[in-house]
N, C-alpha and C positions, 0 to 999 in steps of 0.2 A: 374435480380438478380446473384451476384456476389459472389464468394469465395475469402477470406484474408486468406493466408498463413506468416508466418513468415518464412523469409529465408536470409540467411548469406549476410555479408555486401559485398561481393565480388561476389553476385549473378550476372551473366550476363544479365538477362533478366530484372531484376531491372535496371541496371546502363544503360541498354540500353533505358529506360524510362526516366531514368533522363536526358540523352544525348537530349532526345525530349524536355522535359521540359526547358532545358538551352539553346536551339536553340527557343525555343517560348519567353522566356526572355529577348533574344538579340534581339528578332524583336520588342517585346513591347519598351524596353527601351533603344536600340541603344547602350547597351553595354553588357559585361559579368555581373553577379551576382558576390558580393563584395566575397561570399561563395562559389564560385563555386567549388572548388575542395577539402572542408570540409573533405569528405569522404577518402583522399589519407592522411589524417593528424589524421583521429580520432582513437585513442588509444582502444583497446580490451574493456577496462572495462566503456569507455565514451558510447558505445551503449546500449540501453533500447532493442529497436527493431526495426528492419528492415520487412516491408509488401511489399506483392506482389498480386494484384489483378488480378483475372481471370474473365471471363465471363463464361455463359454455356457451351460454347465450348472450353474452355483452352485458349482462344487468351486474352494475358495479356493487361488489359485497365488500372490499375492506381498503384501507389505506395504510400509510406506513410514510414517515418521514424523518430524513437524518440531517441534522445541522452541526455545524462546529460549535460546541459547546461555549457561551458566551460568560459562563461560571469558572469559580476556582476548581476545577476540575483537572487542572492538570494540562501543560499544552500537547497538542494532538489527540484532546479527547472531543468525540464526537458526541451529540446527544438525540436520542432518538425520541421522537414526540408524534402524536396522532396516530399511533398503534389502533386501530379498530377494526374491527369485523361485525356484519350487523349480526342481530340475535338470530334472523332466520337461517343463518350461514355458519353458524358456530358448531364446534364439536367432529370439524373435518378437517382439522390442521393448519386452517390457512393462516394463522396467527405464525405459525411457525415456518410456514412459507414465505411470509413477508419478511419475518426476523432473518431468514437466511438471506435474502432478498438486501436487507437491511446491512450484514454483515459484511455481504461480498463489496458493497459501495463503498463501507468505510475501509477497508482492506484496499481497495483498488484506490481511494483519496488518501492514504497513505497515514491513518488515523492511527496511534498507539494503542485507543482505550475506549471502549464506548459506556456511556453512563446514559442511565434513565430514571423517571419517578413515576411512580403508582402509587395506590392508596392500599389503607387498611381493608375499605370494603371492595375490592378487585381480588379476591382471593385466588381467583383464576389465573388472573395475569400474575401474580407473585409465584404460583406454580409452575408456569410457564417461564418464567425466567431462571428460577432454581434450575429447572430441565435444562434449560440450554448452557447452564455453567455460568449464571452471573451471581456475584456473591452482594451481599449487603453492605453497603457503606453509610455511614453517616449523610443525612441530607444534606444537599450544597444549594445553593444560590439562593433562589426566590421561594425555596422548600425550607430550608434551616429551622424555622420554627413552626412548620406547619405540623401539629401533633398526628394527623391522619395520613402524612407522606411517609413513603417507603423507596429507598432510593438504593439501586443497582449497579454494577459495574462490571465490565467484563476485559480484562487484558488480551490485547492482539500481537501475534508475532511481529516481529521485525521481518518485511520481505528485502530479501536481496539479491541483486542482481550484478554476478561478476561477468563482465565483457573480458571475453578470451580472444585471443589473436596474435601472429605472428608480426614481428617487425614491418612497419606500411600497409597493415592488413587495414589499419582504421581504429582499432578498438577504443584509444582515449576519445579521439572525436566522435566517434559514434555513443560512448557513455555521457559525452556531453550532449551529443544532440538527444539522447534518452532524457535527459534531464531538462533539458528545454522544451523537451514535449510535455513532458509531466507538470511542468510551471505553467506553461500556457493552460494545461486543463483545471489546475487548480488545485494540483496535489502537493500532499506534504511530502518533500523528496529531497534528499542529499545525496551530492555527488563528490568519491574522493578517488583522485590520480593513483594508485596503489604504488605505481613508480615513484611519486615524491616522498613516500612513506620508507623507501629503501634506499637512498643514495647518501651511502658513506662507504668509506675506503680507509684503510683496508677492510676489505670484506675477510668472513670466519673462512679458512678452507674449505672446510663441510658445510658450508652455506654462501656459494659464491655467488648469489644473486640475493640474498639477504632476505629471504625470505621469512626466516626465523626473527627480524627485526621487523618486517610488514607485520606479522600476525601479532607482536609485544604493541606496536603501535594501534594497530587495531584494537584490540581488547581493552586498551586505554579509552579510546576517542568514542567508541561505541556506544558507552552508556551516556555520554555528553550528548551523541544525534538522539537516542532514546530519550532523554529527558526533558530535551528542546522539542519533542513532540513529532520524529521524522520516520514514518513507519516503514519510507522507503527508502533504500539505498542502493545506489550504483557506486560500484567499483569496477575501475578498468586496472586489469592486469592480468599477465598470462597464467596460465593454469597449466601445472605440468606434473603436479604429483596429485595421485589418487585421494591422498590424505586430505588435500587442502580442503575439499567440500566441508568436511567434519571440523576443520578449523575454524572457516568462517561460521559454520552453523554457531559454534561456541562462542566464537567473539561475540557476536551480536545476539545470542540468545538473553533472554532479559523475561524477569517475573515468571522464572519456571519453564517458559517456552523458549523452546530452541529455533533459532532464525529460519525462516525458508527460504534456502538456497536455489537459487536458479544460475547455471551458467550457459552463457551465449557466446559463441565463437565466432568472431567475424571473420569473413574470408575475403580474396581479391585476388586475380590473376599474377604469374609471379611479375611479369613485365610494369603493371601498373604499380606492386610494392617497390620495386625498384626504381620508378620514376619517381616517388614518394621519397624515398631515403635519398636520392639525388636532390631533389627539391629542399630538403631536411638539413643534408650535410654535404655541399658542393664539392666537397675535397678533401683528401687525408685518409688518416686512419678509422675516424669512424664511418666513414662511407664505405669501406672496403669489410671492415668488419660487421654494418648493417646488411651487405650484399650477401656476405656469409650466412650471417646469423638467420637471417627471413629464410632461407632454404632450409636451413639444420632445423630450425624450429617447426616450420611449416610439415614439415615432413615428421618429426616428432609429434606435434599436436594430432595428426592423422593418424599414427598406430597409436597414442592413449587414448581416445574416443571420450573425452570424460565430458562432452557436452548436451546438454539436454537440445538447443536447436544450434543450426548452422545458419548463418544470414549473410549473404554477398553481399560485397559494399564495393559496387563501382559504379560510375555513371551518376549520381545523385547527391544529395545533400544529406549532411551527417542527421539533420533533423527526419529527412523521411527513410534514412537506415533506420534511426531509431524508433520513429512510429511502426514500422513493420513489425521491429523487433519485439516491441510491447503488445503487437496484435499476435504475434507468434506464442508468447509466452501467456497472454490473458492477463496482463495486467492493463 
């Protein structure tokens, strides 16, 4: 059993293990790694996570690091570096555990792909990556012309958060708040106001809220966000149909991977919602429509029960609500 923790890039214990790894690689290949001093030139925004593994006694046994790839490996690609387990601790699955933490960090950071390089003299590493679902790719960047290099990649599913809620609950503000929190974290994320993709009149009588238009638009733009490397996508939109989860899953699927969809519902007391509608629509038809619709829709959403989590959105900022939402869903 090992414990894995995130450490600063400058952590001396992790760096001492990197030195051990580099000494082992020099012994295997007869020369230093091409990218031996990468950490000395890594900008702060380039680091996703640096990991240190300790055994039950607190002895350091392994490391791994993930950075945003500086190479032509596609937008949103993160590169694994310094995966290393000390020789006396091998054969216990520690590398698998470290890679599990690396992949979790990549997903949390909004990566759409993980890439890595190993070598022909490391058959155990090659076997590990193949077993974990990585596929071989052409050598990239500094390794393009290195005859001993073997490079791998693994595509990650897009993670989609649909922020649901009745009129006045604050779903659009909360979705924007989620995006702001992710941006502050350094994650690669995109925010789409679903309502903006549905503003067309007259609507089809069979589709009064233009859900069909929404999903056609999302299917068209989803590949663009993916190509630009945004692995975390937030959509603010009411979810009234049980089939919508599947539609989102398909719309944001890529590389044969269905999207990982979470639906979070934002709630607020009726009097709070009424005040918000009144502030947004001071008078007239749309205010009256909003008053009636917020009650009707809230009752409908209660009966549908399509949400993975419910978040109260009263008396705090959109970023604070967004931060709680992210904690609840594990992003």
